[in-house]
KEFIKE-992681 format. One record per residue (C-alpha): residue number from 1; residue in three letters; z, x, y. Coordinates in steps of 0.5 Angstrom, whole numbers, always signed. Each point is the difference from the previous one (the first is absolute). Layout:
  nr rest     w     u     v
 NUM  ALA     Z     X     Y
...
This chain:
  nr rest     w     u     v
   1  MET  +105  +312  +259
   2  PRO    -8    +0    -2
   3  ALA    -4    +7    +2
   4  ASP    -5    -5    +4
   5  PRO    +4    -6    +3
   6  GLU    -6    -3    +3
   7  ARG    -3    +0    -7
   8  HIS    +6    -3    -3
   9  ASN    +1    -5    +5
  10  GLN    -7    -2    -1
  11  ARG    +1    -1    -8
  12  THR    +6    -4    +1
  13  ARG    -4    -5    +4
  14  ARG    -5    +0    -5
  15  HIS    +5    -2    -5
  16  ALA    +4    -5    +4
  17  ALA    -7    -3    +1
  18  GLY    -3    +0    -7
  19  GLY    +5    -4    -3
  20  ARG    +2    +5    -6
  21  ARG    -1    +6    -4
  22  GLY    +3    +8   -14
  23  THR    +1    +7    +1
  24  PRO    +4    -1    -4
  25  ARG    -1    -3    +2
  26  ARG    +1    +1    +0
  27  ARG    +3    +6   +10
  28  ALA    -4    +4    +4
  29  ALA    +3    +4    +6
  30  ALA    -2    -4    +6
  31  ALA    +2    -6    -3
  32  VAL    +7    +3    -1
  33  LEU    +0    +3    +7
  34  ALA    -2    -7    +2
  35  ALA    +6    -3    -3
  36  LEU    +5    +5    +2
  37  SER    -3    -1    +8
  38  VAL    +2    -8    -1
  39  ALA    +7    +2    -3
  40  ALA    +1    +5    +6
  41  ALA    -2    -5    +5
  42  GLY    +3    -7    -3
  43  CYS    +5    +2    -6
  44  ALA    +8    +0    +2
  45  ALA   -46   -26   -31
  46  ALA    -2    -5    -4
  47  ARG    +3    -6    +3
  48  THR    +2    -3    +7
  49  PRO    +8    +2    +1
  50  THR    +5    -5    +0
  51  ALA    +6    +0    +5
  52  SER    +5    +5    -3
  53  THR    +6    +4    +3
  54  THR    +2    +7    -1
  55  THR    +6    +1    -5
  56  THR    +5    +6    -1
  57  THR    +2    +3    -7
  58  ALA    +6    +4    -2
  59  SER    -4    +6    +0
  60  THR    +4    +6    +1
  61  THR    +0    +8    +1
  62  THR    +3    +4    -6
  63  THR    +0    +7    -2
  64  THR    +0    -2    -7
  65  VAL    -6    -2    -4
  66  PRO    +1    -7    -3
  67  THR    -2    -1    -8
  68  GLY    -7    -2    -1
  69  THR    -2    +4    +6
  70  VAL    -3    +7    +2
  71  ALA    +4    +6    +2
  72  PHE    -4    +4    +5
  73  GLY    +1    +7    +0
  74  ALA    +0    +5    +6
  75  PRO    -6    +0    +5
  76  GLU    -5    +6    -2
  77  ALA    -4    +3    +6
  78  VAL    -7    +0    -2
  79  ALA    -5    -1    +6
  80  HIS    +3    +6    +4
  81  GLY    -2    -1    +7
  82  ALA    -3    -8    -1
  83  GLY    +4    -6    -1
  84  MET    -2    -4    -7
  85  ALA    -4    -6    +2
  86  SER    -2    -4    -7
  87  VAL    +2    +1    -7
  88  SER    -3    -4    -7
  89  CYS    +3    +1    -7
  90  ALA    -4    -2    -6
  91  SER    +5    +2    -5
  92  ALA    +7    +5    +0
  93  THR    -5    +6    -1
  94  PHE    -5    -2    +5
  95  CYS    +1    -1    +8
  96  VAL    -5    +2    +6
  97  ALA    +3    +0    +7
  98  PHE    -4    +2    +6
  99  ASP    +4    +3    +6
 100  ASP    -2    -2    +8
 101  ALA    -5    +6    +0
 102  GLY    -4    -2    -6
 103  GLY    +2    +4    -5
 104  ALA    +1    -3    -7
 105  PHE    +6    +2    -5
 106  ALA    +0    -1    -7
 107  TYR    +6    -1    -5
 108  ASN    +0    +1    -7
 109  GLY    +7    -3    -2
 110  SER    +4    +7    +2
 111  SER    -3    +3    +6
 112  TRP    -5    -1    +6
 113  THR    -6    +4    +1
 114  GLY    -4    +0    +7
 115  PRO    -2    -1    +5
 116  THR    -7    -1    -2
 117  VAL    -5    -2    +6
 118  VAL    -5    -5    -2
 119  GLY    -3    -3    +6
 120  GLY    +0    +4    +6
 121  THR    +6    +1    +5
 122  ALA    -2    -4    +5
 123  VAL    +4    -6    +0
 124  GLY    -3    -7    +2
 125  GLN    +2    -6    +3
 126  GLY    +2    -3    -6
 127  THR    +6    +1    -5
 128  ILE    +1    +5    -5
 129  SER    +1    -4    -7
 130  VAL    -1    +1    -8
 131  ALA    +0    -4    -6
 132  CYS    +0    +2    -7
 133  ALA    -3    -5    -5
 134  THR    +1    +5    -6
 135  ALA    +1    +7    -1
 136  THR    -7    +1    +0
 137  LEU    -2    -5    +6
 138  CYS    +3    +1    +7
 139  VAL    -3    -2    +7
 140  ALA    +2    +3    +6
 141  ASP    -2    +0    +8
 142  PRO    +3    +7    +1
 143  THR    -1    +0    +8
 144  GLY    +0    -7    +2
 145  ALA    -7    +0    +2
 146  ASP    -6    -4    -4
 147  ASP    +0    +5    -6
 148  MET    +2    -1    -7
 149  VAL    +2    +5    -5
 150  THR    +0    -2    -8
 151  TRP    +5    +4    -5
 152  ASP    -3    +0    -7
 153  GLY    +5    +4    -4
 154  GLN    -2    +6    +2
 155  SER    -3    +1    +7
 156  TRP    -1    -4    +6
 157  SER    -7    -2    +2
 158  ALA    -3    +2    +6
 159  PRO    +1    -5    +6
 160  VAL    -4    -7    +0
 161  THR    -1    -3    +7
 162  LEU    +1    -8    -1
 163  ASP    -5    -3    +4
 164  GLY    +2    -4    +6
 165  ALA    +7    +2    -1
 166  ASN    +5    +2    +7
 167  GLY    +6    +3    -2
 168  ILE    +2    -2    -7
 169  GLU    +7    -2    +0
 170  GLY    +2    -2    -7
 171  VAL    -2    +1    -7
 172  GLY    +3    -3    -7
 173  CYS    -2    +0    -7
 174  ALA    +1    -4    -6
 175  PRO    +1    +3    -7
 176  SER    -7    -2    -2
 177  GLY    -3    +5    +5
 178  TYR    -2    -5    +5
 179  CYS    +2    +2    +7
 180  ALA    +0    -3    +7
 181  ALA    +0    +3    +7
 182  VAL    +0    -3    +7
 183  ASP    -1    +3    +7
 184  GLY    +3    -1    +7
 185  GLU    -5    -6    +1
 186  GLY    +1    -3    -6
 187  ASN    -6    +2    -4
 188  SER    +1    +0    -7
 189  PHE    -3    +4    -6
 190  GLU    +1    +0    -7
 191  TYR    -1    +6    -5
 192  GLN    -3    -2    -7
 193  ASP    -4    +4    -5
 194  GLY    +1    +6    +4
 195  SER    -3    -2    +6
 196  TRP    +2    -4    +7
 197  THR    -3    -6    +2
 198  ARG    +2    -4    +6
 199  THR    +3    -7    -1
 200  ALA    +2    -6    +4
 201  GLY    +5    +2    +6
 202  ASP    +7    +0    +1
 203  TRP    +3    -2    +6
 204  GLY    +2    +6    +4
 205  ALA    +3    +7    -2
 206  VAL    +5    +0    -5
 207  THR    +7    +4    -2
 208  ASP    -1    +0    -8
 209  ILE    -4    -3    -5
 210  SER    +2    -2    -7
 211  CYS    -5    -2    -6
 212  VAL    +1    -3    -7
 213  SER    -7    -1    -2
 214  THR    -7    -2    +3
 215  THR    +2    -6    +2
 216  PHE    +7    +1    +3
 217  CYS    +3    +4    +6
 218  MET    +5    +0    +5
 219  SER    -1    +3    +7
 220  SER    +6    +1    +5
 221  SER    +0    +1    +8
 222  GLY    +2    -6    +5
 223  GLY    -1    -5    -6
 224  LEU    -1    +0    -7
 225  SER    -7    -1    -3
 226  GLN    -3    -1    -7
 227  TRP    -6    +2    -3
 228  ASN    -3    -5    -5
 229  GLY    -6    +4    -2
 230  SER    -5    -2    +5
 231  SER    +4    -1    +6
 232  TRP    +7    +2    +4
 233  THR    +4    -6    +2
 234  THR    +2    -1    +7
 235  PRO    +7    +4    +1
 236  SER    +6    -4    +1
 237  THR    +7    +3    +3
 238  TYR    +4    -4    -5
 239  GLY    +6    +0    +6
 240  VAL    +0    +7    +1
 241  PRO    -1    +2    +7
 242  THR    -2    +7    +0
 243  SER    -5    +4    -5
 244  PHE    +0    +1    -7
 245  THR    +1    +7    -2
 246  GLY    -2    -1    -8
 247  VAL    -1    -4    -6
 248  SER    +0    +1    -7
 249  CYS    -3    -5    -6
 250  PRO    +1    +2    -7
 251  THR    -3    -6    -2
 252  ALA    -4    -6    +3
 253  GLY    +7    -4    +0
 254  PHE    +5    +5    +3
 255  CYS    -1    +4    +6
 256  THR    +5    +2    +5
 257  ALA    -1    +2    +8
 258  VAL    +4    +3    +5
 259  ASP    +0    +1    +7
 260  GLU    +3    +4    +6
 261  LEU    +6    -4    +1
 262  GLY    +3    +2    -7
 263  GLN    -2    -7    -3
 264  ALA    -4    -2    -7
 265  LEU    -4    -6    -2
 266  VAL    -2    -1    -8
 267  TRP    -6    -3    -2
 268  ASN    +1    -5    -6
 269  GLY    -8    -1    -2
 270  GLN    +0    -6    +5
 271  THR    +4    +1    +6
 272  TRP    +4    +5    +4
 273  SER    +7    +0    +1
 274  ALA    +4    +0    +6
 275  PRO    +2    +7    +3
 276  THR    +6    +3    -3
 277  THR    +4    +6    +4
 278  ILE    +0    +5    -5
 279  GLU    +2    +6    +4
 280  PRO    +7    +0    +2
 281  THR    -1    +6    +5
 282  GLY    -5    -4    +4
 283  SER    -5    +6    -1
 284  PRO    -7    -2    -1
 285  LEU    -3    +0    -7
 286  THR    -6    +4    +0
 287  GLY    -3    -1    -7
 288  VAL    +1    -4    -7
 289  SER    -2    +1    -7
 290  CYS    +2    -5    -6
 291  PRO    -2    +3    -7
 292  THR    +2    -7    -3
 293  THR    +2    -7    +2
 294  SER    +7    +2    -1
 295  PHE    +1    +7    +4
 296  CYS    -2    +2    +7
 297  VAL    +1    +6    +4
 298  ALA    -1    +0    +8
 299  VAL    +1    +6    +5
 300  ASP    +3    +0    +7
 301  GLY    -1    +4    +6
 302  HIS    +7    +3    -1
 303  GLY    +0    +4    -6
 304  GLY    +2    -7    -5
 305  VAL    -3    -3    -6
 306  VAL    +1    -7    -1
 307  GLN    +0    -2    -7
 308  TRP    -1    -7    -3
 309  HIS    +3    -1    -7
 310  ASP    +3    -7    -3
 311  GLY    -1    -4    +6
 312  THR    +4    +5    +5
 313  TRP    -3    +5    +5
 314  THR    +4    +7    +0
 315  ARG    -1    +5    +5
 316  THR    +2    +8    -1
 317  ASP    -1    +5    +5
 318  VAL    -4    +6    -3
 319  ASP    -4    +4    +5
 320  GLY    +5    +0    +6
 321  ASP    -2    -3    +6
 322  THR    -8    +2    -1
 323  ALA    -5    -5    +0
 324  LEU    -2    -2    -7
 325  THR    -8    -2    +1
 326  SER    -2    -2    -7
 327  VAL    +2    -2    -7
 328  SER    -3    +0    -7
 329  CYS    +3    -3    -6
 330  PRO    -5    +0    -6
 331  THR    +6    -2    -5
 332  ALA    +7    -3    +1
 333  ALA    +3    +7    -2
 334  PHE    -4    +4    +5
 335  CYS    -2    +0    +7
 336  VAL    -2    +5    +6
 337  ALA    +2    +0    +7
 338  VAL    -3    +4    +5
 339  ASP    +2    +2    +7
 340  HIS    -2    +1    +7
 341  SER    +2    +7    +0
 342  GLY    -4    +2    -6
 343  ALA    +5    -1    -6
 344  VAL    +0    -4    -6
 345  VAL    +6    -3    -4
 346  VAL    -1    -2    -7
 347  GLY    +4    -5    -3
 348  ARG    +1    -2    -8
 349  ALA    +4    -5    -4
 350  GLY    +7    +3    -2
């Protein structure tokens, strides 16, 4: 359960009312706990959505790694005494993860260092999240408050308060260095040329943001919303009766979104597909990362990764029954997932 149940309940209500919400992004701890709460209680956009039905694929759980997917190693404890909230990798030799106490950890391809406290220790009403455009540009909300920090390849900047923000909920960055952030009320901000400015607002709190360029981002929460460079579209649910927990877009013509019911939807550049069940155990999905249009990895609340390759989703247990909270795959040959106990799980192509 969340450390502060009332704050968690308020955030959940904002997400449901707001209509949507890229850690890779990209997934922060509060969103994971919300997903697990839904599972425990009831488990056993760009265009107007058309009528659709939920379908189920032949997704199965396996202990072997299918050809063309990533093999994850054993969990490695990194954040001792705290859970991991969010991770973002610019390459197989550079990743940044934040724990739920605001500590930053860095990966150089072989080992992790940290924690480095970069934004104070007081956790705000938002969600801790990080997004890396390159190895020399990452932006993060390290405490779930209204302050953002920036990585320049050498060090983290001092916190910068976003004027008018009320608890940053998600951030996403395009490879060009353009980044977008949204707070708990839908206030939206963009990062360009070294500074943050306020933009036209989104429709409420978000769970994730994924950006491809200055004119294309997707956000997720109670629905899916698209940024076109000047405004966010009205969020749509596309047949999903619960909240979306993550979205990832490698191009403007392909995105994958996941939800608390273990379903995935795919964007083809024009419309979203009907929801498809990809989590065979019934666990809520907590994040997704798609480095290409032919490969995605989703993580769930019970230690599983669900990989999409050659049109098929396959689940593998990688972390016991521990909730995975975030995943980032900079390429189809390398991924990092983090969990609620403070461990990281690295995956590489066989």
